[in-house]
NUTOR-942503 format. One record per residue (C-alpha): x, y, z. Coordinates in steps of 0.1 Angstrom, whole numbers, plus 5000, padded with zeros to 4 digits. Example, Ala and Ser with C-alpha at 12.3 -4.5 7.8 and 13.67 -1.06 7.14 Angstrom:
<sites>
+------+------+------+
:   c1 :   c2 :   c3 :
+------+------+------+
: 5123 : 4955 : 5078 :
: 5137 : 4989 : 5071 :
+------+------+------+
</sites>
This chain:
<sites>
+------+------+------+
:   c1 :   c2 :   c3 :
+------+------+------+
: 5000 : 5000 : 5000 :
: 5012 : 5035 : 4993 :
: 5003 : 5066 : 5013 :
: 4984 : 5091 : 4992 :
: 4985 : 5128 : 4999 :
: 4952 : 5148 : 4996 :
: 4958 : 5167 : 4964 :
: 4933 : 5179 : 4938 :
: 4915 : 5151 : 4919 :
: 4933 : 5140 : 4888 :
: 4914 : 5141 : 4855 :
: 4883 : 5119 : 4856 :
: 4897 : 5097 : 4829 :
: 4934 : 5097 : 4821 :
: 4928 : 5096 : 4784 :
: 4909 : 5129 : 4785 :
: 4930 : 5156 : 4768 :
: 4939 : 5188 : 4785 :
: 4914 : 5208 : 4764 :
: 4885 : 5185 : 4775 :
: 4856 : 5198 : 4797 :
: 4862 : 5203 : 4834 :
: 4857 : 5175 : 4858 :
: 4824 : 5188 : 4872 :
: 4810 : 5190 : 4836 :
: 4820 : 5154 : 4830 :
: 4804 : 5144 : 4863 :
: 4772 : 5162 : 4853 :
: 4772 : 5144 : 4819 :
: 4776 : 5110 : 4835 :
: 4748 : 5117 : 4859 :
: 4724 : 5129 : 4832 :
: 4732 : 5098 : 4811 :
: 4726 : 5074 : 4840 :
: 4692 : 5058 : 4832 :
: 4676 : 5041 : 4862 :
: 4641 : 5036 : 4847 :
: 4645 : 4998 : 4843 :
: 4660 : 4995 : 4877 :
: 4632 : 5014 : 4894 :
: 4607 : 4994 : 4874 :
: 4621 : 4961 : 4886 :
: 4619 : 4973 : 4922 :
: 4583 : 4985 : 4917 :
: 4572 : 4951 : 4904 :
: 4590 : 4933 : 4931 :
: 4568 : 4951 : 4956 :
: 4536 : 4946 : 4935 :
: 4535 : 4982 : 4923 :
: 4527 : 4970 : 4888 :
: 4516 : 4993 : 4859 :
: 4480 : 4983 : 4866 :
: 4481 : 5002 : 4899 :
: 4483 : 5034 : 4879 :
: 4454 : 5026 : 4856 :
: 4428 : 5053 : 4850 :
: 4394 : 5047 : 4832 :
: 4381 : 5075 : 4810 :
: 4348 : 5085 : 4795 :
: 4336 : 5111 : 4770 :
: 4310 : 5137 : 4778 :
: 4283 : 5149 : 4754 :
: 4307 : 5174 : 4739 :
: 4333 : 5147 : 4731 :
: 4357 : 5157 : 4759 :
: 4378 : 5129 : 4774 :
: 4373 : 5129 : 4812 :
: 4383 : 5106 : 4841 :
: 4354 : 5083 : 4850 :
: 4356 : 5084 : 4888 :
: 4324 : 5063 : 4891 :
: 4335 : 5034 : 4869 :
: 4344 : 5001 : 4885 :
: 4382 : 5001 : 4884 :
: 4399 : 4972 : 4902 :
: 4437 : 4973 : 4901 :
: 4448 : 4938 : 4909 :
: 4486 : 4934 : 4906 :
: 4500 : 4899 : 4905 :
: 4531 : 4890 : 4924 :
: 4548 : 4868 : 4898 :
: 4580 : 4889 : 4896 :
: 4586 : 4887 : 4933 :
: 4579 : 4849 : 4933 :
: 4604 : 4843 : 4904 :
: 4631 : 4865 : 4920 :
: 4627 : 4849 : 4954 :
: 4629 : 4815 : 4938 :
: 4662 : 4823 : 4922 :
: 4676 : 4838 : 4954 :
: 4665 : 4810 : 4976 :
: 4677 : 4784 : 4951 :
: 4712 : 4799 : 4947 :
: 4720 : 4814 : 4981 :
: 4693 : 4801 : 5004 :
: 4721 : 4780 : 5020 :
: 4753 : 4797 : 5033 :
: 4781 : 4800 : 5008 :
: 4810 : 4775 : 5013 :
: 4844 : 4792 : 5013 :
: 4875 : 4770 : 5010 :
: 4911 : 4772 : 4999 :
: 4932 : 4753 : 4974 :
: 4961 : 4754 : 4998 :
: 4964 : 4739 : 5033 :
: 4966 : 4774 : 5049 :
: 4939 : 4782 : 5075 :
: 4914 : 4807 : 5061 :
: 4896 : 4813 : 5094 :
: 4909 : 4850 : 5095 :
: 4892 : 4855 : 5061 :
: 4858 : 4840 : 5072 :
: 4860 : 4860 : 5105 :
: 4867 : 4892 : 5086 :
: 4837 : 4886 : 5064 :
: 4815 : 4880 : 5095 :
: 4782 : 4862 : 5098 :
: 4764 : 4890 : 5081 :
: 4781 : 4882 : 5048 :
: 4756 : 4853 : 5042 :
: 4728 : 4878 : 5047 :
: 4744 : 4903 : 5024 :
: 4747 : 4878 : 4995 :
: 4709 : 4872 : 4992 :
: 4704 : 4910 : 4991 :
: 4729 : 4913 : 4963 :
: 4712 : 4885 : 4943 :
: 4677 : 4900 : 4948 :
: 4689 : 4935 : 4939 :
: 4708 : 4923 : 4908 :
: 4678 : 4903 : 4896 :
: 4656 : 4934 : 4900 :
: 4680 : 4960 : 4886 :
: 4705 : 4941 : 4864 :
: 4735 : 4948 : 4887 :
: 4744 : 4959 : 4922 :
: 4776 : 4973 : 4938 :
: 4795 : 4963 : 4969 :
: 4819 : 4989 : 4985 :
: 4847 : 4975 : 5008 :
: 4863 : 5000 : 5032 :
: 4882 : 5003 : 5064 :
: 4863 : 5022 : 5091 :
: 4876 : 5047 : 5116 :
: 4884 : 5019 : 5140 :
: 4907 : 5002 : 5115 :
: 4882 : 4974 : 5109 :
: 4873 : 4960 : 5075 :
: 4837 : 4965 : 5065 :
: 4815 : 4966 : 5034 :
: 4783 : 4982 : 5023 :
: 4759 : 4977 : 4994 :
: 4756 : 5006 : 4970 :
: 4723 : 5006 : 4951 :
: 4727 : 5005 : 4914 :
: 4706 : 5036 : 4911 :
: 4734 : 5055 : 4930 :
: 4764 : 5039 : 4913 :
: 4778 : 5052 : 4880 :
: 4809 : 5032 : 4868 :
: 4836 : 5048 : 4847 :
: 4854 : 5022 : 4825 :
: 4885 : 5023 : 4805 :
: 4873 : 5035 : 4771 :
: 4895 : 5011 : 4752 :
: 4884 : 4978 : 4768 :
: 4852 : 4987 : 4787 :
: 4863 : 4962 : 4813 :
: 4887 : 4980 : 4836 :
: 4870 : 5002 : 4862 :
: 4890 : 5034 : 4865 :
: 4865 : 5056 : 4883 :
: 4832 : 5056 : 4901 :
: 4806 : 5082 : 4908 :
: 4782 : 5078 : 4936 :
: 4752 : 5101 : 4934 :
: 4727 : 5100 : 4962 :
: 4702 : 5121 : 4981 :
: 4700 : 5126 : 5019 :
: 4668 : 5126 : 5039 :
: 4668 : 5164 : 5039 :
: 4669 : 5166 : 5001 :
: 4706 : 5174 : 4999 :
: 4722 : 5157 : 4968 :
: 4757 : 5144 : 4974 :
: 4783 : 5133 : 4949 :
: 4814 : 5112 : 4954 :
: 4840 : 5108 : 4927 :
: 4864 : 5079 : 4933 :
: 4895 : 5070 : 4913 :
: 4923 : 5045 : 4920 :
: 4939 : 5069 : 4945 :
: 4914 : 5090 : 4963 :
: 4878 : 5103 : 4967 :
: 4865 : 5138 : 4961 :
: 4833 : 5150 : 4976 :
: 4808 : 5173 : 4958 :
: 4774 : 5187 : 4964 :
: 4747 : 5195 : 4938 :
: 4732 : 5230 : 4945 :
: 4711 : 5255 : 4926 :
: 4744 : 5269 : 4914 :
: 4755 : 5236 : 4900 :
: 4780 : 5210 : 4912 :
: 4804 : 5224 : 4938 :
: 4830 : 5211 : 4962 :
: 4815 : 5198 : 4995 :
: 4827 : 5222 : 5022 :
: 4815 : 5199 : 5050 :
: 4847 : 5178 : 5046 :
: 4878 : 5193 : 5062 :
: 4900 : 5173 : 5038 :
: 4887 : 5172 : 5003 :
: 4898 : 5151 : 4984 :
: 4907 : 5123 : 5008 :
: 4926 : 5090 : 5004 :
: 4906 : 5058 : 5002 :
: 4910 : 5051 : 5039 :
: 4931 : 5061 : 5070 :
: 4950 : 5035 : 5090 :
: 4975 : 5034 : 5118 :
: 4977 : 5044 : 5155 :
: 4951 : 5069 : 5167 :
: 4976 : 5097 : 5170 :
: 4994 : 5089 : 5137 :
: 4969 : 5077 : 5111 :
: 4980 : 5080 : 5075 :
: 4960 : 5080 : 5043 :
: 4962 : 5051 : 5019 :
: 4950 : 5040 : 4986 :
: 4938 : 5004 : 4979 :
: 4960 : 5005 : 4948 :
: 4994 : 4989 : 4948 :
: 5021 : 4981 : 4923 :
: 5006 : 4963 : 4893 :
: 4970 : 4968 : 4906 :
: 4949 : 4999 : 4903 :
: 4919 : 4995 : 4926 :
: 4887 : 5015 : 4926 :
: 4869 : 5000 : 4957 :
: 4836 : 4992 : 4941 :
: 4827 : 4957 : 4930 :
: 4800 : 4949 : 4905 :
: 4777 : 4920 : 4910 :
: 4759 : 4916 : 4876 :
: 4728 : 4897 : 4868 :
: 4740 : 4887 : 4834 :
: 4763 : 4898 : 4806 :
: 4739 : 4926 : 4794 :
: 4732 : 4938 : 4830 :
: 4695 : 4937 : 4824 :
: 4669 : 4927 : 4850 :
: 4648 : 4895 : 4850 :
: 4616 : 4915 : 4846 :
: 4625 : 4924 : 4810 :
: 4617 : 4889 : 4798 :
: 4582 : 4886 : 4810 :
: 4568 : 4920 : 4819 :
: 4544 : 4921 : 4790 :
: 4528 : 4888 : 4802 :
: 4525 : 4901 : 4837 :
: 4508 : 4933 : 4825 :
: 4484 : 4913 : 4803 :
: 4475 : 4890 : 4832 :
: 4469 : 4920 : 4855 :
: 4446 : 4936 : 4829 :
: 4426 : 4904 : 4824 :
: 4421 : 4897 : 4861 :
: 4413 : 4933 : 4869 :
: 4389 : 4937 : 4839 :
: 4372 : 4903 : 4848 :
: 4367 : 4914 : 4884 :
: 4352 : 4947 : 4871 :
: 4328 : 4928 : 4849 :
: 4318 : 4904 : 4876 :
: 4310 : 4933 : 4900 :
: 4291 : 4952 : 4873 :
: 4269 : 4923 : 4862 :
: 4257 : 4919 : 4897 :
: 4235 : 4949 : 4889 :
: 4204 : 4940 : 4868 :
: 4195 : 4958 : 4837 :
: 4158 : 4966 : 4835 :
: 4142 : 4971 : 4800 :
: 4109 : 4989 : 4805 :
: 4085 : 4989 : 4775 :
: 4055 : 5013 : 4777 :
: 4066 : 5031 : 4809 :
: 4040 : 5058 : 4817 :
: 4063 : 5079 : 4838 :
: 4089 : 5105 : 4827 :
: 4117 : 5100 : 4851 :
: 4139 : 5069 : 4849 :
: 4150 : 5075 : 4885 :
: 4114 : 5073 : 4896 :
: 4111 : 5039 : 4879 :
: 4141 : 5025 : 4897 :
: 4127 : 5038 : 4930 :
: 4094 : 5021 : 4924 :
: 4112 : 4988 : 4917 :
: 4131 : 4990 : 4949 :
: 4102 : 5001 : 4971 :
: 4071 : 4985 : 4955 :
: 4088 : 4957 : 4936 :
: 4070 : 4969 : 4904 :
: 4064 : 4997 : 4880 :
: 4034 : 5010 : 4861 :
: 4034 : 5004 : 4823 :
: 4008 : 5011 : 4796 :
: 3981 : 4985 : 4786 :
: 3997 : 4980 : 4752 :
: 4004 : 4944 : 4744 :
: 4041 : 4953 : 4737 :
: 4045 : 4968 : 4772 :
: 4063 : 4950 : 4799 :
: 4095 : 4947 : 4819 :
: 4125 : 4925 : 4810 :
: 4154 : 4918 : 4834 :
: 4188 : 4913 : 4818 :
: 4220 : 4901 : 4834 :
: 4254 : 4898 : 4817 :
: 4273 : 4865 : 4815 :
: 4310 : 4863 : 4821 :
: 4329 : 4837 : 4799 :
: 4348 : 4823 : 4829 :
: 4359 : 4791 : 4811 :
: 4376 : 4810 : 4783 :
: 4392 : 4835 : 4807 :
: 4405 : 4807 : 4830 :
: 4420 : 4789 : 4801 :
: 4437 : 4820 : 4788 :
: 4451 : 4829 : 4823 :
: 4465 : 4794 : 4826 :
: 4483 : 4798 : 4793 :
: 4496 : 4832 : 4805 :
: 4508 : 4817 : 4837 :
: 4527 : 4790 : 4819 :
: 4543 : 4816 : 4797 :
: 4554 : 4837 : 4827 :
: 4571 : 4807 : 4843 :
: 4587 : 4796 : 4811 :
: 4601 : 4829 : 4800 :
: 4609 : 4838 : 4836 :
: 4627 : 4805 : 4839 :
: 4611 : 4796 : 4871 :
: 4594 : 4765 : 4888 :
: 4556 : 4763 : 4889 :
: 4552 : 4745 : 4922 :
: 4514 : 4742 : 4915 :
: 4520 : 4720 : 4885 :
: 4507 : 4684 : 4887 :
: 4526 : 4672 : 4857 :
: 4550 : 4651 : 4878 :
: 4526 : 4636 : 4903 :
: 4528 : 4636 : 4940 :
: 4562 : 4620 : 4944 :
: 4583 : 4628 : 4913 :
: 4616 : 4610 : 4907 :
: 4650 : 4627 : 4909 :
: 4652 : 4629 : 4871 :
: 4617 : 4646 : 4870 :
: 4627 : 4671 : 4897 :
: 4659 : 4679 : 4878 :
: 4639 : 4685 : 4847 :
: 4614 : 4706 : 4867 :
: 4643 : 4728 : 4880 :
: 4662 : 4729 : 4847 :
: 4652 : 4764 : 4836 :
: 4657 : 4779 : 4871 :
: 4691 : 4762 : 4873 :
: 4700 : 4776 : 4839 :
: 4691 : 4812 : 4850 :
: 4708 : 4809 : 4883 :
: 4740 : 4795 : 4867 :
: 4744 : 4826 : 4846 :
: 4742 : 4848 : 4877 :
: 4765 : 4824 : 4896 :
: 4793 : 4829 : 4871 :
: 4790 : 4867 : 4873 :
: 4789 : 4866 : 4911 :
: 4820 : 4844 : 4913 :
: 4839 : 4871 : 4895 :
: 4827 : 4897 : 4919 :
: 4835 : 4875 : 4949 :
: 4870 : 4869 : 4937 :
: 4876 : 4907 : 4935 :
: 4860 : 4912 : 4969 :
: 4882 : 4886 : 4985 :
: 4912 : 4905 : 4971 :
: 4903 : 4934 : 4993 :
: 4899 : 4911 : 5023 :
: 4933 : 4896 : 5017 :
: 4948 : 4931 : 5013 :
: 4933 : 4942 : 5046 :
: 4946 : 4911 : 5064 :
: 4981 : 4919 : 5052 :
: 4978 : 4956 : 5062 :
: 4966 : 4946 : 5097 :
: 4993 : 4921 : 5102 :
: 4970 : 4890 : 5103 :
: 4988 : 4871 : 5075 :
: 4994 : 4870 : 5038 :
: 4969 : 4853 : 5016 :
: 4967 : 4847 : 4979 :
: 4931 : 4855 : 4969 :
: 4934 : 4832 : 4938 :
: 4935 : 4802 : 4962 :
: 4901 : 4810 : 4977 :
: 4872 : 4791 : 4962 :
: 4835 : 4796 : 4965 :
: 4807 : 4770 : 4963 :
: 4771 : 4779 : 4959 :
: 4750 : 4753 : 4978 :
: 4720 : 4753 : 4956 :
: 4687 : 4743 : 4972 :
: 4667 : 4718 : 4950 :
: 4639 : 4696 : 4960 :
: 4647 : 4659 : 4960 :
: 4631 : 4626 : 4964 :
: 4645 : 4616 : 4998 :
: 4635 : 4579 : 4995 :
: 4653 : 4576 : 4962 :
: 4684 : 4594 : 4976 :
: 4685 : 4571 : 5006 :
: 4681 : 4540 : 4985 :
: 4710 : 4551 : 4962 :
: 4731 : 4558 : 4993 :
: 4725 : 4523 : 5007 :
: 4733 : 4507 : 4974 :
: 4765 : 4526 : 4971 :
: 4781 : 4511 : 5003 :
: 4813 : 4495 : 4994 :
: 4814 : 4512 : 4959 :
: 4823 : 4547 : 4969 :
: 4837 : 4562 : 5001 :
: 4817 : 4566 : 5033 :
: 4824 : 4603 : 5032 :
: 4808 : 4607 : 4997 :
: 4777 : 4588 : 5008 :
: 4773 : 4608 : 5039 :
: 4778 : 4641 : 5020 :
: 4750 : 4632 : 4996 :
: 4726 : 4619 : 5021 :
: 4695 : 4642 : 5023 :
: 4695 : 4644 : 5061 :
: 4732 : 4655 : 5063 :
: 4738 : 4691 : 5073 :
: 4774 : 4688 : 5085 :
: 4795 : 4661 : 5068 :
: 4824 : 4660 : 5093 :
: 4800 : 4659 : 5123 :
: 4781 : 4629 : 5108 :
: 4814 : 4610 : 5102 :
: 4825 : 4617 : 5138 :
: 4791 : 4604 : 5150 :
: 4795 : 4572 : 5129 :
: 4829 : 4566 : 5145 :
: 4815 : 4571 : 5180 :
: 4786 : 4547 : 5173 :
: 4810 : 4521 : 5159 :
: 4832 : 4523 : 5190 :
: 4803 : 4522 : 5214 :
: 4783 : 4494 : 5196 :
: 4806 : 4471 : 5177 :
: 4789 : 4452 : 5149 :
: 4784 : 4414 : 5147 :
: 4810 : 4413 : 5119 :
: 4835 : 4431 : 5142 :
: 4829 : 4405 : 5170 :
: 4834 : 4376 : 5146 :
: 4867 : 4391 : 5133 :
: 4878 : 4395 : 5170 :
: 4870 : 4358 : 5178 :
: 4889 : 4346 : 5147 :
: 4919 : 4366 : 5158 :
: 4918 : 4351 : 5193 :
: 4915 : 4315 : 5180 :
: 4946 : 4321 : 5158 :
+------+------+------+
</sites>
């Protein structure tokens, strides 16, 4: 690590020529071009704030003017398919704690202790956010007490600046966010320092609330002699923001089935409107002797009748609309199938596989979900490797040991339904064919492999088998 002195921020991108716009102008341009519409939409649908909730029904008056019909039946029934599909993927991929191991024999307990128990809570948040927005950011830092920590930066606030030649190397990062009091803050990070700005009516200006501005990435050392440092080191330029992408295009899951959710919401809401409306009878009065239709309705309610002329064509017909429920139900079932197919989810209400499906049937049932989760898994492995680099750097800085982040491995323990009877039968039939450890590891009731192996050894010592007794007697006879 190299101490960095708090000087003025360098050019936002090194390739920018000396006659390019000022830094604040570039920041403004990046903020203006940062489109969060799809991100916000994914969040809205996750919390059932679908487009249907904003629906307005209009009518036309006698003059042909378009007006809002406040008296019209207007149910706004939003479905929760998007949340269901996102939660399925999150639970499937990171519902169980992540397994962290090392290729070497070196103890990695300092790494797991630095991550803390909350890391397994942070990971599901990242998966959910990336699924809703297309990407999410994790910011590692060293706090004022010299402890390693990290925080999720919402994708709406994070604006990455990539090397213009490769579009892969992060060379800068803008964080643009609003405080509770409405103040808009801006942080400009590069590989050496961070500069703080504030957006005012006069434009983007330096944030005077910071005594040192810009500042190094972090301060570390004794309380009376802390020095500023950058995460960057020789051969590595580090901007401490790590991307966790949903897929290669950084698009959210909603993109692939939003139209079907909207169509479903409209059908269900319109059908409910119709059902409520047809509960009201339509009276056709022929030869009514009165002048006021309201009077006729009142007579129906009060006297259960109405006066009509003696003409043979006079009379009262009562009409009631019919709702084609069978057609609607069939169409909604088709829409539901499309949502699960294009959303690559698992329809747990499906009866295609019976009450006790086999392992092969379950794998087929989960195939689309596994395909979708595997794409995110590969992207997250890349982010985790980069994140662990910061953890290893911190351990070296704090004198807790030197670790090669490339030796750290991650295993996502996917949660898939299984046919337990089938799994137990296979395990029993595998005795003597594969190792006891492998059998125990794949048993559906095993939660801790080593603990189960230890228990087997204890049981074997406490209760010797018949075969062990016979072997012992043969040894004594010899």
